[in-house]
C-alpha positions, 0 to 999 in steps of 0.5 A: 421385184425387190429384195430388202435385207435388215441385218448383216447375215440376211444381207449376205444371203439376200445379196446372193439371191438378188444377184442370181435372180436379177432383182433390185437389192435394198440394204437396210442397215440396223447394225454397226457394219459401217463404223470404224472398227477401233471405235466399235470395239471401244464402245464394247461392240463384239460382232466379228462378221463386220470385217467382211463388209469390204467384199460387198462394197458397191453391190446394193442398189440402194443403202438405207441408213439411220444416221448421218454418221453412216452416210459419212462413213459410206462416202468417206470410205468410197463404199457408195456414192450419196445418190445410192444412200437414203437416210430414213430413220425408224418410225413407230405407231403413235398411240393416242392417250396415256394409261393410268400411272397409278394402275401401271405402278400397282401392276409393277409393284411400285409405290404410287409416290416413288420417283421411277427411272425406267430403262428398257434395253438388252442387257449386253455390254454396249448398252452400258447398264452398269452406269445405272448401278454406278449412279443409283446410290448418288441419286438415292441419297438426293431423292429418297425412294427413287426406283430404277426399273430395268426391263430386258434380258441378255448376257449380262443379266446375272452379273448385273443382278449379282452386283446389285445384291452384293452392293445391297442396292436392291431397294432402289434397283429392280430388274424385271426381265422382258416386259411385253407391254412397254406402254404400261412401263412408260406410264409408270415412269418419270424419266427414261434413261438409256446410257448406250455406248452403241446405238443407231436409232433406238425404238425404245427411245421413240416409245418413250417420246411417244408417251411424253416421258423425258429421255436422257440418252447418250451424246454422240451415239447413233443419231441422238445428237442429230435429232435432239436439242439438248435440254429442250426435247431430250438430254444428251450426256457422255456415256463414259462419264457416270457422274454427269448422269447422276447429277442430271437425273437428280435435277430432273426428278426435282424439277417437274416443270422441266420434266413436263417441258422436255416430255412435251417437246419430245412428243412433238419431235416423235409426232412430226418426224417418226410416225410409222405412216410417214416412214412407210411412205418413204419406203414406198417411194424408194421401191417405186424408184427402183422398179420404175413406177 
C-alpha cells in the first residue's frame, strides 16, 4: 500500500514503481538532496546526483525530513507545501544501565586513568575528522595522557593515519576502525566529539546521549542547533574554527561536574524526544493517514 524510500537512488526507482502501481509514496530524506548546492560543496559534499531533484518535484505523497532546514528549503523553493512535509527525527532503542568503564577501557587497551575523547564516524571529508588532529596537540599539552579514539572507516583513513604518523601524535590519537559494539566504546568515553561539516540527525550523537556521554558537536549543522541548548544538554561549536574546539574539550575534561551535568541533560533529551518507540508511532500515524485508516 505504501512505498517508503530511504536514500536518493532508492527514491528514483521507488517513485517509478509507486506511480506505475498506484501506491502511495513516502520520501524519507536521510541525505543532503534538499540543501543549496553551493553550501553543500562548501561543506565538502560530493554527491553529484542531487542535481536531478528538480525532476522529481512534487511527486511524493509525503516527504519526511529530519531538520527544519529541510522544511524551509522545500517551502522556499516551491517543492512541496508544508501540508505534505513531516519533520520526524531519528530515534534509537534506549538500553537500560551502563557498562563498566574500567572493563571497556581494558578491552580497548586504554589506561584506566586516561581521559578519553571518542569520535565514531565515517572517515570522509564532510565529517571533518582532520579537526581532531588539529586540536589533539593543544589538548594533550593541557591534559596529559588524553586519548582521542576515532572509530570508523572510510576513504580518508589512510591519509589521516599517515598524518598522525608524520606528526608523531599516535600517543594521543588512535584509529580503531569499525567497532560494532558502540555501547562499549561509549562506556569508555568522557566526551563524544563530532565536528561534522554536514549532518542531518546523527545516530552516533543519539547513541552518546543515551549513554549520558556529553556531546560536543557542530553548530548550524543539520538539526544540532534546533535540538540542543548550548552549554546545557550539549555543546555547539563552529566546525570551521578548530581553536574553539580545543579550548572547549580542555574545559570539559577539567570539569567533571560540567561533564556530568551536560551528560545527564543530554540523556533526558534523548529519552523524551528520540525513543524509537515514539518515533515508530509517528510513522504508524503517517501510514494510516495515507491509506485512509
